[in-house]
Backbone as numpy.savetxt, mean C-alpha at the origin, in Angstrom:
# Nx Ny Nz CAx CAy CAz Cx Cy Cz
-5.46 -19.10 2.37 -5.70 -18.68 1.86 -4.52 -18.62 0.37
-3.44 -18.87 1.11 -2.67 -18.39 -0.19 -3.25 -20.01 -0.97
-3.53 -20.82 -0.26 -3.62 -22.61 -1.37 -4.32 -22.00 -1.71
-5.46 -21.88 -1.41 -6.87 -21.56 -2.52 -6.74 -20.68 -3.40
-6.22 -19.48 -3.74 -6.19 -18.63 -4.22 -4.73 -19.40 -5.43
-4.84 -20.47 -5.55 -3.32 -20.60 -6.39 -1.95 -20.29 -6.16
-2.13 -19.21 -4.86 -0.83 -19.08 -4.63 0.49 -19.38 -3.67
1.86 -19.34 -3.89 2.49 -19.98 -2.98 2.12 -19.89 -1.48
2.44 -20.53 -0.47 2.05 -20.52 0.51 3.07 -19.73 1.59
4.38 -18.86 0.65 5.13 -18.03 1.38 4.80 -16.95 1.60
5.16 -16.05 0.41 5.54 -14.92 0.56 4.93 -14.26 1.57
5.45 -12.88 1.82 5.37 -12.57 3.05 5.79 -10.67 2.14
6.09 -10.33 0.90 6.36 -8.85 0.79 6.54 -9.22 -1.08
6.59 -7.21 -0.70 5.84 -7.35 -3.14 6.84 -8.21 -3.89
6.06 -9.11 -4.52 6.77 -10.34 -5.11 7.42 -9.49 -6.29
8.47 -9.03 -6.20 9.39 -8.47 -7.24 9.48 -9.04 -8.96
9.59 -10.46 -8.33 10.18 -11.28 -9.64 8.79 -11.46 -10.01
8.13 -11.51 -9.89 6.36 -11.70 -10.63 6.28 -10.65 -11.32
6.26 -9.57 -10.54 6.00 -7.83 -11.21 6.89 -7.85 -12.31
8.41 -7.97 -12.22 8.92 -7.84 -13.73 8.33 -8.96 -14.56
8.35 -10.44 -14.20 7.64 -11.16 -15.33 6.69 -10.89 -15.51
4.99 -10.41 -15.27 4.21 -10.10 -15.45 4.43 -9.17 -16.90
5.37 -8.02 -16.88 5.53 -6.98 -17.27 6.90 -7.07 -18.94
7.42 -8.49 -18.76 7.85 -8.71 -19.79 7.01 -10.01 -20.05
6.17 -10.42 -19.99 5.23 -11.35 -20.48 4.36 -10.19 -21.28
3.69 -9.28 -20.80 2.71 -8.29 -21.59 3.73 -7.15 -22.51
5.30 -7.75 -23.01 5.80 -6.81 -23.51 5.26 -6.10 -24.70
4.54 -7.06 -25.60 3.99 -6.80 -26.66 2.84 -5.66 -26.42
2.29 -5.85 -25.61 0.96 -5.16 -24.82 0.98 -3.75 -23.73
2.56 -4.14 -23.19 2.54 -2.50 -22.57 4.17 -2.16 -23.29
3.56 -0.39 -23.17 4.60 0.12 -23.84 4.60 1.85 -23.03
6.02 1.35 -22.89 6.44 2.50 -22.18 6.82 3.73 -23.44
6.55 4.84 -23.40 6.05 5.93 -24.62 6.17 7.37 -24.07
7.06 8.05 -24.75 6.72 9.43 -24.66 6.29 10.19 -25.84
5.09 11.00 -25.09 4.54 12.39 -25.86 5.02 13.32 -26.02
4.35 13.84 -26.39 5.19 15.11 -27.61 5.88 16.18 -26.53
5.89 16.01 -24.80 5.97 17.04 -24.21 7.25 15.93 -23.65
7.37 15.30 -23.81 8.41 13.75 -23.41 7.99 13.38 -21.85
6.92 13.18 -22.08 6.26 13.30 -20.45 6.29 11.29 -21.25
6.39 10.15 -20.15 5.91 8.95 -20.24 4.92 8.45 -19.45
4.23 7.74 -20.53 2.46 7.22 -20.63 2.59 5.56 -20.21
1.60 4.85 -20.34 1.75 3.96 -20.40 0.13 3.05 -20.74
0.43 2.14 -21.81 -0.42 1.62 -22.34 -0.54 0.27 -21.91
-2.02 -0.33 -21.77 -2.11 -2.00 -21.08 -3.06 -2.81 -21.66
-2.38 -3.59 -22.31 -3.34 -4.10 -23.21 -3.78 -5.62 -22.65
-2.56 -6.43 -22.20 -1.83 -7.64 -21.48 -2.76 -7.97 -20.76
-3.37 -9.17 -20.25 -3.93 -9.86 -18.98 -3.52 -9.55 -17.94
-1.94 -10.04 -18.13 -0.98 -10.30 -16.63 -1.24 -9.33 -15.75
-0.90 -8.29 -16.03 -0.49 -7.16 -14.69 -1.96 -7.08 -14.29
-2.83 -7.12 -15.07 -4.65 -6.84 -14.56 -5.03 -7.61 -13.39
-4.71 -9.08 -14.33 -4.56 -10.52 -13.10 -3.98 -10.26 -11.79
-2.91 -9.72 -12.32 -1.94 -9.78 -11.01 -2.45 -8.94 -9.71
-3.10 -8.08 -10.06 -3.28 -7.11 -9.15 -4.68 -7.67 -8.76
-5.65 -7.62 -9.70 -7.07 -7.99 -9.34 -7.15 -9.34 -8.42
-6.25 -10.36 -8.44 -6.15 -11.40 -7.80 -6.09 -11.14 -6.06
-4.71 -9.95 -6.02 -4.40 -9.54 -4.45 -6.01 -8.78 -4.11
-6.18 -8.03 -4.83 -7.63 -7.17 -4.53 -8.70 -8.36 -4.04
-8.82 -8.95 -4.29 -9.67 -10.03 -4.18 -9.35 -11.02 -2.89
-8.42 -11.30 -3.07 -8.29 -11.91 -1.25 -8.05 -11.50 -0.32
-7.03 -9.98 -0.62 -7.65 -9.04 0.69 -8.66 -8.49 0.67
-9.70 -8.47 0.13 -11.13 -8.26 0.13 -11.94 -9.28 1.08
-11.53 -10.42 0.87 -11.85 -11.73 1.36 -11.68 -12.01 2.42
-10.59 -11.24 2.96 -9.47 -11.16 4.21 -10.60 -10.09 5.29
-10.58 -9.05 4.43 -11.11 -8.27 5.34 -12.71 -8.47 5.67
-13.54 -8.79 4.47 -14.70 -9.39 4.88 -15.63 -10.10 5.34
-14.14 -11.72 5.53 -14.80 -12.36 5.88 -15.44 -12.49 6.70
-16.85 -13.64 6.95 -18.02 -13.39 8.15 -17.01 -13.96 9.53
-16.21 -13.85 9.34 -15.35 -14.99 10.81 -14.26 -14.04 10.66
-13.69 -13.90 12.24 -12.10 -12.90 12.28 -11.23 -13.50 11.85
-10.27 -12.93 10.92 -8.81 -13.16 10.72 -7.56 -12.63 10.95
-6.78 -12.91 11.66 -5.94 -12.68 12.99 -4.64 -12.94 12.41
-3.82 -11.91 11.75 -2.48 -11.90 11.50 -1.37 -11.83 12.63
-0.61 -13.18 12.85 0.59 -12.91 13.81 1.93 -12.78 12.92
1.70 -11.83 13.54 3.66 -10.58 12.65 4.52 -11.25 13.72
5.98 -12.10 13.37 7.22 -12.17 13.69 7.82 -11.83 12.46
8.93 -10.97 12.85 9.99 -11.25 11.79 9.84 -9.84 11.15
9.27 -9.23 9.97 9.24 -8.52 8.87 8.30 -9.01 7.94
7.57 -7.80 7.85 6.46 -7.96 7.00 6.31 -6.40 6.15
6.93 -6.41 4.95 7.30 -5.58 3.93 6.14 -5.15 2.48
5.39 -4.50 1.89 4.95 -4.06 0.96 4.35 -5.73 1.22
3.65 -6.28 -0.29 2.39 -7.18 0.24 2.42 -7.87 1.59
3.45 -8.02 2.22 3.19 -8.30 3.46 2.13 -8.20 4.43
2.76 -6.31 4.54 2.43 -5.36 5.50 0.90 -5.43 4.93
0.27 -5.17 3.41 -1.15 -4.83 3.08 -2.22 -6.19 3.69
-1.37 -7.58 3.66 -2.01 -8.28 4.16 -2.74 -8.12 5.47
-1.65 -8.02 6.10 -1.83 -7.52 7.71 -2.81 -6.60 7.75
-2.66 -5.12 6.81 -4.06 -4.51 6.74 -5.06 -4.33 6.75
-5.40 -5.79 6.21 -6.62 -5.80 6.29 -7.41 -7.20 6.78
-6.69 -7.52 8.16 -6.58 -8.39 8.73 -7.85 -8.24 9.89
-8.98 -8.51 10.71 -9.30 -7.91 11.37 -8.82 -7.90 13.17
-7.45 -8.56 13.00 -6.63 -7.71 14.46 -5.67 -8.42 13.57
-4.33 -7.62 14.42 -3.06 -7.93 14.11 -2.56 -8.40 15.53
-1.76 -9.64 16.25 -0.93 -9.39 17.06 0.38 -10.25 16.46
1.31 -8.69 16.94 2.74 -8.78 17.01 3.95 -9.31 17.87
4.86 -9.62 17.32 6.14 -9.89 18.70 6.70 -8.32 18.33
6.78 -7.94 19.41 7.39 -6.72 19.91 8.59 -6.06 18.83
9.34 -7.08 18.39 10.40 -6.45 17.84 10.41 -6.71 16.23
8.54 -7.16 15.70 8.79 -7.04 14.09 8.69 -5.65 13.65
9.24 -6.23 12.53 9.41 -4.56 11.48 8.31 -4.94 10.23
7.28 -3.70 10.08 6.62 -3.53 9.26 6.80 -2.14 8.48
6.36 -2.39 7.29 6.18 -1.41 6.59 5.73 -1.24 4.94
5.41 -0.08 4.27 5.34 -0.31 2.78 5.97 0.17 1.99
6.65 -0.44 1.47 8.28 0.02 0.78 8.48 0.02 -0.89
7.02 0.16 -1.05 6.58 -0.30 -2.94 7.46 1.05 -3.57
7.72 2.18 -2.56 7.79 3.35 -3.43 9.87 2.80 -3.88
10.38 2.17 -2.65 11.97 1.96 -2.86 11.97 1.10 -4.76
10.87 0.20 -5.18 10.94 -0.35 -6.89 10.05 0.43 -7.72
9.80 1.83 -7.16 9.16 2.77 -8.21 7.71 2.53 -8.28
7.04 2.02 -7.63 5.91 2.06 -7.60 4.70 2.36 -6.26
3.79 2.43 -6.49 2.71 2.87 -5.23 2.10 1.49 -4.21
1.51 1.08 -3.51 1.14 0.15 -2.92 -0.27 -0.33 -3.90
-0.16 -1.47 -4.56 -1.44 -1.89 -5.17 -2.28 -2.42 -5.19
-2.24 -3.37 -3.55 -2.98 -4.33 -3.43 -3.88 -3.86 -1.77
-3.94 -2.68 -2.39 -5.01 -2.05 -0.87 -4.23 -1.03 0.40
-3.11 -1.19 0.31 -2.05 -0.64 0.93 -2.71 1.03 1.03
-2.49 1.79 0.03 -2.59 2.68 -0.37 -4.46 3.36 0.66
-5.16 2.55 0.19 -6.28 2.54 0.70 -6.64 2.52 2.34
-5.74 1.37 2.91 -6.17 1.08 4.06 -5.18 1.81 5.12
-3.95 2.39 4.67 -3.25 3.12 5.54 -3.92 4.90 5.45
-5.28 5.51 4.44 -6.03 6.57 4.30 -7.00 6.25 5.49
-7.59 5.18 5.41 -8.88 5.08 6.15 -7.89 5.38 7.99
-6.85 4.44 7.89 -6.09 4.92 9.16 -5.85 5.77 9.73
-5.33 6.30 8.77 -4.87 8.33 9.21 -6.53 8.20 9.28
-6.99 8.63 8.48 -8.15 9.37 8.78 -9.05 8.92 9.88
-9.00 8.01 10.57 -9.45 7.75 11.94 -8.59 8.26 13.05
-7.37 8.73 12.72 -6.55 9.36 13.73 -6.15 10.73 13.34
-6.76 11.20 13.12 -6.15 12.89 12.83 -7.37 13.43 11.88
-8.74 12.79 11.00 -9.43 13.68 10.81 -10.48 14.39 11.57
-10.92 14.07 12.26 -11.48 15.35 13.09 -11.03 16.14 14.09
-11.47 17.76 14.21 -12.02 18.17 12.83 -11.58 19.10 11.87
-10.70 17.99 11.44 -9.74 19.05 10.04 -9.58 18.71 8.69
-10.29 17.63 8.81 -11.11 17.30 7.30 -9.92 16.19 6.59
-10.15 15.83 5.30 -9.40 14.50 4.76 -8.23 15.11 4.27
-7.78 16.88 4.19 -6.33 16.53 3.99 -5.18 16.49 5.02
-5.37 16.66 6.11 -4.27 15.80 7.21 -3.74 14.29 7.19
-5.00 13.68 7.26 -4.80 12.30 7.13 -4.58 12.03 5.60
-4.30 12.66 4.02 -3.92 12.38 2.94 -2.19 12.76 3.12
-2.03 13.72 3.80 -0.64 13.88 4.33 0.09 12.98 5.03
-1.29 12.51 6.30 -0.23 11.57 6.83 0.30 10.41 6.57
-0.58 9.94 5.52 -0.52 8.62 4.63 0.41 8.83 3.43
0.75 10.16 2.39 1.71 10.22 2.07 3.25 9.93 2.70
2.90 10.70 3.57 4.54 10.89 4.16 4.83 9.11 4.45
4.34 8.80 4.90 4.61 7.16 5.38 4.54 6.41 4.19
4.22 6.55 3.24 4.17 5.69 2.32 5.38 5.98 1.13
5.83 7.44 0.99 6.36 7.82 -0.04 8.06 8.05 0.93
7.86 7.90 1.88 9.16 7.47 2.40 9.55 6.06 2.87
8.87 5.23 1.99 9.20 3.82 2.83 9.32 3.27 3.81
8.98 4.07 4.96 9.37 4.13 6.40 9.19 2.85 6.80
9.68 2.15 7.79 9.89 0.54 7.95 9.67 1.20 9.85
8.74 0.01 10.63 9.42 0.52 12.13 10.24 -0.20 12.59
10.67 0.07 13.38 11.50 -0.75 14.30 11.34 -1.17 15.51
9.61 -1.22 15.55 9.42 -2.23 16.22 8.35 -1.72 16.39
7.41 -3.20 17.02 5.80 -3.24 17.19 5.42 -1.82 17.59
5.82 -1.25 18.70 5.50 -0.09 19.49 5.26 0.98 18.44
6.21 1.07 17.93 6.53 2.34 16.33 5.24 1.83 15.31
5.45 0.65 14.88 4.24 0.56 14.20 3.03 1.15 14.67
2.62 0.89 15.92 1.20 1.50 16.99 1.69 3.15 15.98
3.00 3.56 16.24 2.66 4.98 16.93 2.04 5.72 14.83
3.03 4.79 13.95 3.05 5.34 12.53 1.52 4.99 11.76
0.32 3.95 12.54 -0.90 4.07 12.58 -1.09 2.32 11.81
0.10 1.62 11.66 0.52 0.68 10.70 -0.33 -0.58 12.16
-0.25 -0.25 13.00 -0.93 -1.08 14.08 -2.12 -0.31 15.02
-2.98 -0.65 15.07 -4.13 -0.06 15.75 -4.00 -0.17 17.25
-4.42 0.24 18.09 -4.33 0.41 19.47 -5.19 -0.91 19.76
-6.10 -1.51 19.15 -6.84 -2.81 19.32 -5.58 -4.21 19.29
-4.54 -4.03 18.36 -3.57 -4.45 17.38 -2.92 -5.00 19.21
-2.82 -6.49 19.57 -2.00 -6.67 20.30 -0.50 -6.89 20.05
0.06 -7.08 21.69 1.64 -7.14 20.89 2.41 -8.38 21.92
3.25 -8.92 21.20 3.44 -10.11 21.97 4.73 -9.89 22.68
5.50 -10.19 23.72 7.21 -9.86 24.15 7.64 -11.15 24.23
7.28 -12.48 24.19 7.69 -13.46 24.00 7.09 -14.40 22.61
8.59 -14.06 21.86 8.18 -14.59 20.68 7.82 -15.88 20.25
7.87 -16.78 21.59 7.26 -18.23 21.60 5.93 -18.71 21.56
5.08 -16.85 22.29 4.01 -16.87 23.06 2.95 -16.32 21.64
3.75 -16.25 20.39 3.13 -16.09 19.46 1.52 -15.60 19.19
1.63 -17.54 18.68 1.02 -17.90 17.79 -0.37 -18.33 18.67
0.24 -18.64 20.27 -0.80 -18.61 21.08 -1.84 -17.96 21.57
-0.95 -16.65 21.27 -1.52 -15.13 21.26 -2.43 -15.15 20.28
-1.85 -15.26 19.38 -3.13 -14.85 17.93 -4.08 -15.72 17.98
-4.20 -16.85 18.42 -4.92 -17.96 18.01 -6.25 -17.06 19.52
-5.70 -17.09 20.79 -6.73 -16.68 21.85 -7.31 -15.01 21.26
-6.72 -14.04 20.48 -7.32 -13.24 20.14 -8.47 -13.57 19.32
-8.15 -14.43 18.42 -9.01 -14.72 17.36 -10.36 -14.98 17.78
-10.27 -16.50 18.96 -10.97 -16.98 19.81 -11.81 -15.66 19.96
-11.51 -14.89 21.07 -12.01 -13.81 21.86 -12.81 -12.72 20.74
-12.73 -13.01 19.63 -13.48 -12.47 18.55 -14.63 -12.98 17.66
-14.70 -14.27 17.98 -15.63 -14.56 17.37 -17.18 -14.65 18.16
-17.80 -14.56 19.20 -18.66 -14.38 19.37 -19.08 -12.85 19.31
-20.29 -12.97 18.75 -20.91 -11.27 18.03 -20.35 -10.90 16.81
-19.17 -11.64 16.39 -18.55 -11.02 15.07 -19.03 -10.95 13.99
-19.20 -9.82 13.33 -19.83 -9.35 11.90 -18.71 -9.02 10.92
-18.38 -9.07 9.93 -17.59 -8.20 9.57 -17.79 -6.82 8.94
-16.67 -5.72 8.69 -17.16 -4.97 9.26 -17.75 -3.85 7.70
-18.51 -2.72 8.47 -19.34 -1.85 7.47 -18.52 -1.45 6.38
-18.49 -1.17 5.29 -17.56 -0.63 4.31 -17.88 1.15 4.28
-16.59 1.32 4.35 -16.62 3.19 4.27 -16.40 3.71 3.60
-17.02 4.60 3.65 -17.12 6.06 2.83 -16.24 6.90 3.16
-14.88 7.45 2.30 -13.67 8.20 2.94 -13.66 9.67 1.81
-14.01 10.76 2.49 -13.86 11.90 2.35 -12.42 11.95 1.30
-11.98 12.12 -0.15 -11.15 12.50 -0.36 -10.61 13.95 -0.58
-9.67 14.40 -0.30 -9.07 15.68 -0.36 -9.27 16.79 -1.73
-8.88 15.79 -2.90 -8.92 16.48 -3.88 -8.06 17.69 -3.98
-8.82 18.71 -4.13 -8.42 19.99 -4.58 -7.36 20.90 -4.00
-8.50 20.75 -2.24 -7.95 21.05 -1.26 -6.90 20.16 -0.74
-6.17 19.41 -1.13 -5.03 18.58 -0.96 -4.21 18.21 -1.91
-4.20 18.21 -3.08 -3.69 17.77 -3.85 -1.83 18.85 -4.12
-2.59 19.78 -4.39 -1.78 20.80 -4.63 -0.38 20.96 -3.03
-1.15 21.33 -1.94 -0.91 21.31 -1.52 0.68 20.34 -0.93
0.27 18.77 -1.15 0.76 17.83 -0.98 2.29 17.84 -2.15
1.85 17.90 -3.10 2.81 18.25 -4.05 4.12 19.47 -3.88
3.56 20.53 -3.47 4.25 21.46 -2.74 5.27 20.59 -2.07
4.87 20.06 -0.69 5.87 19.37 -0.12 6.62 18.85 -1.15
6.46 17.82 -1.76 7.19 16.79 -2.60 7.96 17.58 -3.35
7.87 19.00 -3.80 8.33 19.72 -4.97 9.74 20.40 -3.84
9.59 20.48 -2.94 10.23 21.34 -1.72 11.37 19.66 -1.27
10.75 18.73 -1.16 11.85 17.62 -1.11 12.84 17.34 -2.33
12.24 17.94 -3.27 13.46 17.16 -4.59 13.90 18.77 -4.59
13.47 19.78 -4.38 14.91 21.14 -4.42 15.56 20.78 -3.79
15.51 20.70 -2.44 16.15 19.74 -1.28 17.38 19.12 -1.85
17.11 18.56 -2.20 18.30 16.78 -2.60 17.90 15.79 -2.45
16.51 15.65 -1.27 16.02 14.77 -0.80 15.39 13.48 -1.09
14.72 14.29 -2.12 14.44 13.56 -3.42 14.63 13.30 -4.78
14.77 11.95 -5.38 15.30 12.57 -7.09 13.91 12.79 -7.85
14.52 12.88 -8.83 13.27 13.13 -10.15 12.30 11.71 -10.27
12.58 10.75 -9.94 11.65 9.76 -10.34 11.04 9.37 -9.05
11.32 10.23 -7.96 10.98 9.97 -6.44 9.61 11.00 -6.85
9.87 11.63 -7.56 8.71 12.71 -7.83 8.15 12.12 -8.86
8.01 11.62 -9.79 7.29 10.94 -10.31 6.41 9.99 -9.84
6.70 8.49 -8.80 6.33 8.28 -7.87 5.27 9.17 -7.14
5.81 9.80 -6.06 4.90 10.59 -5.10 3.66 11.44 -6.18
3.84 11.83 -7.16 2.76 12.46 -7.66 1.84 11.51 -8.27
2.11 10.24 -8.69 1.10 9.19 -8.75 0.56 8.48 -7.72
1.34 8.73 -6.34 1.04 8.67 -5.15 -0.42 9.67 -4.67
-0.20 10.89 -4.51 -0.60 12.09 -4.51 -2.29 11.72 -4.62
-1.86 11.60 -6.32 -3.37 11.08 -7.02 -4.06 10.53 -6.83
-3.43 9.35 -5.94 -4.43 8.11 -5.69 -4.47 8.33 -3.90
-3.95 9.00 -3.00 -4.61 9.01 -2.05 -5.19 10.31 -1.68
-5.26 11.42 -2.63 -6.55 12.61 -2.56 -7.56 12.21 -3.92
-7.93 11.82 -5.03 -8.06 11.49 -5.78 -8.35 12.59 -7.52
-7.20 13.01 -6.51 -6.81 14.16 -7.80 -7.09 15.42 -7.57
-7.34 16.63 -8.86 -7.98 17.64 -8.39 -9.39 17.76 -8.94
-9.82 16.17 -9.47 -11.26 16.58 -9.70 -12.16 16.15 -8.72
-11.42 15.08 -7.37 -12.05 14.37 -6.82 -13.03 16.12 -5.73
-13.96 15.19 -5.21 -14.83 16.52 -4.78 -14.95 15.90 -2.91
-14.09 16.89 -2.07 -14.04 16.11 -0.67 -15.43 16.37 -0.04
-16.73 16.65 -0.59 -18.07 16.80 -0.41 -18.68 16.11 -0.67
-18.28 14.35 -1.60 -18.84 13.79 -1.75 -17.73 12.10 -1.72
-17.81 11.70 -0.40 -17.35 10.79 -0.40 -17.22 9.27 -1.28
-16.26 8.37 -1.21 -15.97 7.28 -2.10 -15.87 6.05 -1.10
-16.26 5.05 -2.11 -16.19 3.72 -1.16 -14.70 2.85 -1.43
-14.37 1.87 -1.20 -13.20 1.60 -1.50 -12.52 1.44 -2.98
-13.51 0.46 -3.42 -13.50 -0.25 -4.93 -12.81 1.60 -5.74
-13.19 2.28 -5.15 -13.24 3.53 -6.12 -10.92 3.93 -5.84
-11.21 3.63 -4.97 -9.88 3.86 -4.41 -8.66 3.12 -4.93
-9.13 1.48 -4.77 -8.23 0.72 -5.05 -8.07 0.86 -6.64
-9.16 0.96 -7.57 -9.01 1.35 -8.98 -7.87 1.83 -9.40
-7.73 3.63 -7.82 -7.26 4.37 -8.88 -5.39 4.00 -7.80
-5.26 3.11 -7.54 -4.09 2.63 -6.46 -3.68 1.36 -8.26
-4.21 0.54 -8.29 -4.28 -0.27 -9.36 -3.80 0.75 -11.14
-4.38 1.66 -11.32 -4.04 2.39 -12.15 -2.90 3.34 -12.15
-2.26 3.80 -11.11 -0.86 4.05 -10.80 -0.20 3.23 -10.77
-0.12 1.95 -10.32 0.50 0.87 -10.15 0.94 0.24 -11.27
0.36 0.24 -12.56 0.60 -0.22 -14.09 0.82 0.99 -14.58
0.57 1.89 -14.51 1.50 3.16 -15.51 2.55 3.74 -14.60
3.13 3.38 -13.46 4.49 3.34 -13.24 4.95 2.53 -13.77
4.91 1.46 -13.47 5.50 -0.26 -13.90 5.89 0.41 -15.70
5.21 0.86 -16.22 5.89 1.30 -17.86 6.45 2.44 -18.11
7.02 3.11 -16.65 8.16 3.76 -16.75 9.58 3.50 -16.59
10.53 4.40 -17.36 11.31 3.66 -17.76 12.50 3.61 -16.01
12.41 4.46 -15.11 12.81 4.83 -14.07 12.26 3.52 -13.48
10.93 3.02 -13.43 10.65 2.03 -12.65 11.39 1.28 -13.10
11.23 0.60 -14.07 11.74 -0.56 -14.48 13.31 -0.64 -14.10
13.99 0.50 -14.08 15.36 0.50 -13.26 15.15 0.24 -12.16
14.60 0.56 -11.40 14.58 0.22 -9.91 14.47 -1.06 -9.71
13.42 -1.48 -10.89 13.04 -2.72 -10.12 14.42 -4.06 -10.95
14.72 -3.64 -12.34 16.07 -4.27 -12.07 17.61 -3.89 -11.68
17.17 -3.39 -10.94 18.16 -2.88 -9.73 18.38 -3.58 -8.23
16.99 -3.79 -7.84 16.58 -4.50 -6.98 16.50 -6.00 -7.41
16.43 -6.19 -8.40 16.50 -7.94 -8.66 17.88 -8.61 -8.47
18.79 -7.47 -9.33 20.16 -7.93 -9.34 21.26 -7.58 -8.06
20.53 -6.59 -7.12 21.06 -6.29 -6.43 20.88 -6.50 -4.56
19.56 -6.62 -4.73 19.05 -6.63 -3.70 18.96 -5.41 -2.78
19.26 -4.06 -2.94 19.51 -2.90 -2.96 18.33 -2.07 -3.89
18.20 -0.72 -3.10 16.84 -0.34 -3.71 17.91 1.27 -4.79
17.75 1.70 -6.04 18.02 2.18 -6.74 17.46 3.58 -6.64
18.58 4.56 -6.10 17.88 6.16 -6.19 18.58 6.79 -7.82
17.43 7.05 -8.46 17.57 7.05 -9.68 16.13 8.77 -9.91
């Protein structure tokens, strides 16, 4: 799939260097600026950032809705974009000691390739009935905002990153064989999954999650820029205060919100500082 899309066939995580390169290429058209209240906004007219995200969405959508099963074989680590690839697979076969997580908030962005949408869908399946859309949004927010990484495949299953139908292989040397067997088992009668409709929490959920975020800031467990990123994540997972829980939306609406949040955050000084620091040191910046 990577070769078909023109991507290098390696990467299994968020490509921070590429993110920064398109930000710099569009420097004349991507401006971080303050409004009269001192808040940072973002104006994007260049093609690179949009193409970067759209290409990922198109690829992962093709994986999820392929007319044949796509099985992800996970050994080692899958963070950021690598995790998002797996979330779109028909099934996952993971080594027992594999580590997986959506870590994008560490560099000041939200998952931009369907990670927010897929975690919301998974948490909705786990926690929705009879509690409505607020509980899934809170669960997805807690997982993504904390950039939590599983210590094992079993923990990933408890977190909702793996489904109960996904397999776990104890012997790493057996992983590819087990993944192949899972793919072949799925072939008879396989059809692409139906496109879901998702109820967003809207006004019933966004303020509640903001209160949780603000309490973390007051307690010193979250920083000022954590709050900026967190608010963007809340709006993505709940649809903001204008969303109507009685009018479910499709996946495209949520990925569009992901894209807007991702690009907007890339224009903030806090995210720029985090990306630069990560590229220079390999460690996250707490700002």
